[in-house]
C-alpha positions in Angstrom: 148.6 31.7 242.3 146.5 29.6 244.6 146.1 32.5 247.0 145.5 35.1 244.1 142.1 33.3 243.2 140.9 32.4 246.7 138.7 35.8 246.8 137.4 35.2 243.3 136.1 31.6 244.4 134.4 33.0 247.8 132.6 35.4 245.6 131.2 33.0 243.1 130.2 30.7 246.0 128.4 33.4 247.8 126.5 34.5 244.3 125.6 30.8 243.6 124.1 30.5 247.2 122.0 33.7 246.8 120.7 32.3 243.4 119.7 28.9 244.9 118.2 30.6 248.2 115.9 32.9 246.0 114.9 29.8 243.8 113.9 28.0 246.9 112.1 30.9 248.6 109.9 31.9 245.4 109.3 28.8 243.3 107.3 30.9 241.0 110.5 32.7 239.9 112.1 29.4 239.6 109.6 28.1 237.2 109.9 31.2 234.8 111.7 30.1 231.7 115.0 31.6 231.2 115.2 34.4 228.6 116.7 33.6 225.2 120.3 35.1 224.8 120.5 37.3 221.9 123.5 38.1 220.2 124.6 41.6 220.3 125.1 42.5 216.7 125.3 46.2 217.2 129.0 46.3 217.0 130.7 43.7 215.0 134.2 44.0 215.0 135.7 43.7 211.6 138.4 41.0 211.3 141.7 42.4 211.3 144.8 41.0 209.5 147.1 39.4 212.3 150.5 41.2 212.5 153.4 38.8 212.0 155.5 38.5 214.9 158.7 38.6 212.8 159.0 40.3 209.6 160.6 38.7 206.8 164.1 40.4 205.6 163.4 42.7 202.7 159.5 42.9 203.2 159.7 46.7 203.6 161.4 47.1 200.3 159.3 44.8 198.7 155.8 46.8 199.9 157.8 50.0 199.0 158.8 49.0 195.5 155.2 47.6 195.0 153.2 50.8 196.0 155.8 52.9 193.9 155.2 50.7 190.7 151.3 51.1 191.2 151.6 54.7 191.7 154.0 54.9 188.5 151.2 53.6 186.3 148.6 56.5 187.5 149.7 60.0 186.1 148.0 61.7 189.2 150.2 60.2 191.6 153.7 60.9 190.4 154.5 63.5 193.1 153.7 60.9 196.0 156.7 59.7 197.8 156.6 56.3 199.6 158.5 55.3 202.8 157.8 51.9 204.5 159.5 50.9 207.9 158.3 47.6 209.7 155.4 47.5 207.4 154.3 51.1 208.1 153.7 52.9 205.0 154.5 56.8 205.1 153.0 58.6 202.4 154.1 62.1 201.6 154.1 64.8 198.6 151.1 66.6 197.1 148.0 65.6 195.1 145.1 68.0 193.6 142.2 67.1 195.7 141.2 65.3 198.8 139.4 62.6 196.9 142.6 61.7 195.1 144.5 61.5 198.2 142.0 59.1 199.9 142.4 56.9 197.0 146.2 56.9 197.4 145.7 55.9 200.8 143.2 53.1 199.9 145.7 51.6 197.3 148.5 51.6 199.7 146.3 49.7 202.3 145.5 46.8 199.7 148.9 46.0 199.3 149.8 42.7 201.2 152.0 42.9 204.4 150.9 46.6 205.2 150.1 47.2 208.5 149.0 50.7 208.3 149.4 53.8 206.3 150.5 57.3 207.8 149.1 59.8 205.5 151.1 62.8 205.1 150.1 63.8 201.6 148.9 67.6 201.0 146.7 69.2 198.6 148.4 71.2 195.8 147.2 74.5 196.1 149.1 75.8 193.0 147.1 78.1 190.6 148.0 75.9 187.6 146.6 72.5 189.1 143.5 74.0 190.6 142.5 75.5 187.3 140.8 72.4 186.3 138.7 74.0 183.4 142.0 75.0 181.7 143.4 71.6 182.2 140.4 69.8 180.7 140.4 72.5 177.7 143.9 71.5 177.2 143.2 67.8 177.1 140.2 68.5 174.9 142.4 70.1 172.6 144.8 67.5 172.5 142.2 64.8 172.0 140.7 67.0 169.3 143.8 67.2 167.5 144.4 63.4 167.6 140.8 62.9 166.7 140.8 65.3 163.6 141.6 62.3 161.1 139.0 60.3 162.2 136.6 63.1 162.6 137.2 64.1 158.9 136.5 60.7 157.8 133.2 60.3 159.7 132.0 63.9 158.5 132.8 62.7 154.9 130.8 59.3 155.5 127.8 61.5 156.8 127.9 63.8 153.9 128.0 61.0 151.2 125.1 59.2 152.7 123.1 62.5 153.1 124.0 63.3 149.5 122.9 59.7 148.4 119.5 60.5 149.8 119.3 63.8 148.1 120.3 62.1 144.8 117.5 59.2 145.2 114.9 61.9 146.3 115.6 64.2 143.3 114.1 61.4 140.9 110.9 63.7 140.7 109.3 61.8 137.9 109.9 58.3 139.5 108.3 59.4 142.9 105.4 61.5 140.9 104.7 58.2 138.8 104.8 55.8 142.0 102.7 58.2 144.1 99.0 59.2 143.3 99.7 62.9 143.6 102.3 65.5 143.9 101.5 65.9 147.5 102.4 62.3 148.3 105.6 62.6 146.0 107.0 65.5 147.9 106.1 63.6 151.0 108.0 60.4 150.1 111.1 62.5 148.8 111.1 64.4 152.1 110.9 61.0 154.1 113.9 59.7 152.1 116.1 62.8 152.6 115.4 62.9 156.3 116.0 59.2 156.6 119.3 59.2 154.8 120.7 62.4 156.8 119.9 60.8 160.2 121.5 57.4 159.1 124.6 59.3 158.1 124.8 61.2 161.5 124.0 57.8 163.2 127.0 56.2 161.3 129.3 59.3 161.8 128.6 59.3 165.6 129.3 55.4 165.8 132.5 55.7 164.1 133.6 58.2 166.7 132.5 56.0 169.5 129.9 58.4 170.5 127.4 55.7 171.2 126.3 57.1 174.6 125.8 60.6 173.3 123.9 59.1 170.4 121.4 57.3 172.7 120.8 60.4 174.7 120.4 62.4 171.6 117.8 59.8 170.4 116.2 59.5 173.8 115.8 63.3 174.0 114.5 63.4 170.6 111.9 60.9 171.4 110.6 62.9 174.3 110.8 66.2 172.5 108.7 64.3 169.7 106.1 63.2 172.0 106.0 66.8 173.5 105.5 68.4 170.3 103.0 65.7 169.1 100.7 66.7 171.8 101.3 70.4 171.4 100.6 70.3 167.6 98.0 67.7 167.7 95.8 70.1 165.6 98.5 70.6 163.1 99.2 67.0 162.6 95.7 66.2 162.3 95.1 68.8 159.6 98.4 67.3 157.8 97.1 63.6 157.8 93.7 64.8 156.8 95.2 66.5 153.8 96.8 63.1 153.0 93.6 61.4 153.3 91.7 64.0 151.2 94.4 63.7 148.4 93.6 60.1 148.3 89.9 60.2 148.6 89.3 63.1 146.1 85.9 63.9 147.4 85.2 66.7 144.9 86.6 68.2 141.6 87.5 71.7 140.9 84.7 74.1 140.4 82.3 71.5 142.0 79.0 73.3 143.8 79.6 71.8 147.3 78.0 72.4 150.6 80.5 71.4 153.5 78.5 71.1 156.9 76.9 74.6 156.4 79.4 76.3 154.2 78.5 76.5 150.5 80.6 77.2 147.5 82.6 76.3 144.4 85.7 74.4 144.9 88.8 76.5 143.7 91.4 73.9 144.9 92.7 71.7 147.6 96.1 72.5 149.2 98.2 70.6 152.1 96.6 72.9 154.8 93.0 73.8 153.6 90.3 73.8 151.2 89.4 76.9 149.3 86.1 77.7 148.2 84.4 80.7 146.5 81.1 81.5 148.0 77.8 82.3 145.8 78.9 85.8 146.8 82.1 85.7 145.1 84.2 85.6 148.5 87.1 83.4 149.3 86.3 80.6 152.0 89.2 78.7 153.6 88.1 75.5 155.5 90.9 73.6 157.4 91.3 70.2 156.0 90.9 68.5 159.1 87.3 69.9 159.5 86.6 69.0 155.8 87.7 65.4 156.4 85.0 64.8 159.3 82.5 67.1 157.9 79.1 66.1 155.8 79.8 67.1 152.3 76.9 67.8 149.9 78.1 68.1 146.1 75.4 69.5 143.9 77.7 69.1 140.7 78.1 65.3 140.8 74.5 64.5 139.6 73.2 67.1 136.8 69.6 66.3 137.9 68.5 68.2 140.6 64.9 68.5 142.2 63.4 71.9 143.4 60.2 72.0 145.6 57.9 74.8 147.1 55.0 75.0 149.0 51.6 76.7 148.4 48.5 76.6 150.5 44.9 76.8 149.3 41.6 77.3 151.0 40.3 74.6 153.4 37.1 74.3 151.1 39.1 74.0 148.0 39.6 70.4 146.5 43.4 69.8 146.9 43.6 66.9 144.3 42.6 69.4 141.6 45.1 71.8 142.9 47.8 69.3 142.6 46.8 68.2 139.3 46.8 71.8 138.0 50.0 72.5 139.7 51.7 69.5 138.3 50.3 70.3 134.6 51.7 73.8 134.8 55.1 72.6 135.8 55.2 70.0 133.1 54.3 72.6 130.5 57.5 74.8 131.5 60.3 73.9 128.9 63.0 73.7 131.4 61.3 71.0 133.7 62.2 67.6 133.0 59.2 65.2 132.0 61.2 62.2 133.6 61.0 62.2 136.6 57.8 63.8 136.2 56.5 66.8 138.3 53.8 66.3 140.8 52.5 67.6 144.1 51.9 66.2 147.8 49.5 67.5 150.6 51.8 68.0 153.4 49.7 69.7 156.1 46.1 70.6 156.7 45.8 73.7 158.7 42.9 75.6 160.4 42.2 77.7 157.2 44.3 76.4 154.2 45.6 73.1 153.0 49.6 73.2 152.3 50.7 71.5 149.0 54.5 70.6 148.1 55.0 70.9 144.4 58.0 69.3 142.8 60.0 69.3 139.5 63.3 68.3 138.2 65.6 70.2 136.0 69.0 69.5 134.3 71.4 71.8 136.1 73.6 71.6 132.6 70.8 73.7 131.1 68.8 75.3 133.7 69.7 77.2 136.7 68.2 75.7 139.8 67.1 78.9 141.5 65.8 80.6 138.3 63.8 77.5 137.7 62.5 77.3 141.1 61.5 81.1 141.1 59.8 80.7 137.6 58.1 77.4 138.8 56.5 79.1 141.9 55.1 82.2 139.9 53.6 79.9 137.3 51.9 77.5 139.6 50.6 80.5 141.8 49.1 82.0 138.9 47.4 79.2 137.5 45.8 78.3 140.9 44.4 81.7 141.2 43.1 81.7 137.7 41.6 78.3 138.5 39.5 79.8 141.2 41.6 78.4 144.1 42.2 80.9 147.0 45.4 81.2 148.6 44.4 82.5 151.8 46.3 84.1 154.4 45.6 82.7 158.1 41.9 83.0 159.2 40.7 82.8 162.8 36.9 82.2 163.3 35.5 83.6 166.5 32.4 82.2 168.3 31.0 84.0 171.2 28.4 81.4 172.2 26.7 78.3 171.1 23.8 80.1 169.5 25.9 82.5 167.4 25.6 81.8 163.9 29.3 81.3 162.1 30.7 84.3 160.4 30.5 84.4 156.6 34.1 83.7 155.3 34.5 85.0 151.7 35.1 82.7 149.2 33.7 79.8 151.2 31.4 77.0 149.5 28.4 77.9 151.6 28.5 81.6 150.9 28.6 81.1 147.4 25.6 78.9 147.2 23.6 81.5 149.4 24.7 84.2 146.9 23.5 82.0 144.1 20.1 81.2 145.6 19.4 85.1 146.2 20.4 86.1 143.0 18.4 83.3 141.2 21.5 82.1 139.5 25.1 81.6 139.4 27.3 84.3 140.5 29.7 85.7 138.1 32.4 88.2 138.9 32.1 91.3 137.0 34.2 91.5 133.9 36.1 94.5 135.5 36.7 92.2 138.4 38.0 89.3 136.8 41.8 88.7 137.0 43.8 89.0 133.8 46.9 87.0 133.5 49.8 89.4 132.3 51.4 88.7 129.1 54.5 86.4 129.6 57.9 88.1 129.3 60.3 86.0 127.4 63.4 87.4 128.9 62.0 86.4 132.2 61.8 82.8 131.1 65.7 82.6 130.6 66.9 79.9 133.0 70.2 79.2 131.6 72.8 78.5 134.2 74.7 81.1 136.0 78.2 81.1 135.1 79.5 84.3 136.9 80.9 82.0 139.8 82.2 79.2 137.7 84.2 81.6 135.4 85.7 83.5 138.3 86.9 80.1 139.7 88.3 78.9 136.1 90.1 82.2 135.9 91.7 82.0 139.2 92.7 78.5 138.6 94.4 79.4 135.5 96.3 82.4 136.8 97.1 81.2 140.3 100.8 80.7 141.4 99.7 78.2 143.7 98.0 75.9 141.0 101.2 73.6 141.3 100.2 72.8 145.0 96.7 71.7 144.0 96.0 68.3 145.3 93.0 67.7 143.3 93.7 65.5 140.2 91.1 65.1 137.6 92.8 61.8 136.5 91.9 60.0 139.5 88.4 58.5 140.3 86.4 60.6 142.5 85.3 58.9 145.8 
């Protein structure tokens, strides 16, 4: 032994001498700090189970029985044979797929006392075993047959709960009494039916143990609901607007309204749109979402309504006298209300005229607004002309230089004075030149309200099959 280690000792002594010589010859190298040792973690050997030097008697039999007992509890491993010699497990037989084969080897390796596993299991290539879909169908049929009684009970429970919801929703008189209108009553009834049906389905799935399926269905329904909400945003907005309008009741049937710039008489308010009849007798359908956000002008709500119009007089005429004369003429009309009293306002002084706004009030239940305004304009115009007020067209004066005299304008005060001085007295128009007021036509003074459109609306509401869907309720207060 001593002789065998002598060369090794000589080699170590030689290396030590070289290192000492290098350190003495190169001090800088000797002063450098030694590099820290880093453990090599690239390959870490897994601890292995120590193999006993001697095997206990009957150990192979114990291992074999243990593995066979485990495989016996698993239906897929019934064709696997197990043999153990000196702790080495030999597996043979057939299994349906490679994954099942690996699982069998893993199970055998976990048994205490196993040294290694020799895998000789082959994949079963028979048609019957590899037609998995047929096997699954067979298992599904078998499980369905077993599940039939529970399935029948779950379906019966779902039907009973759904029928209960329909029975509760069928109390139409109750919900119409609770809800403010028929539309909301039907909405409540539909919600009750929906809640009971969904509740019955949920309870039935829970009885069948399909909780995961139920969660997936509800989650998918939530995502679909969000997507549909964005896609049908306008439809949903219109539906909500219908509910709000049915609660607010902004107008009554046959009301004369202006919705934004759309004018007509109201026929009905449905769950989707507001139906108007225009003053020309045409149907006008406005989406409720637009009606809810629109500016609504209702002419029928207040029976008193003012009409006004503008007339221009000559710039040299007295506007105060013209306003007084026009107000007196309007007050003398039988259809004009005395309270508030008619009047006039100067709105503009132009280059050649003075614009006066005349105003008067009528009762729309007794006088038509358009007829009253038309007759009022004609009466004031005639009175002004008979009173000597000129209603001129636009007049332009042309001046060529500073020394040019102004052109004579007919009807002006200066011209009339000059003609009076030349003639030695007042100028009076010839009898044949004087205007004569035509006799008043009594039939033209008819200002009774027009009823054609109103009668058409009432006739349509009386004969319309959709009258039951009208959300306008005369028993509710108007907003």
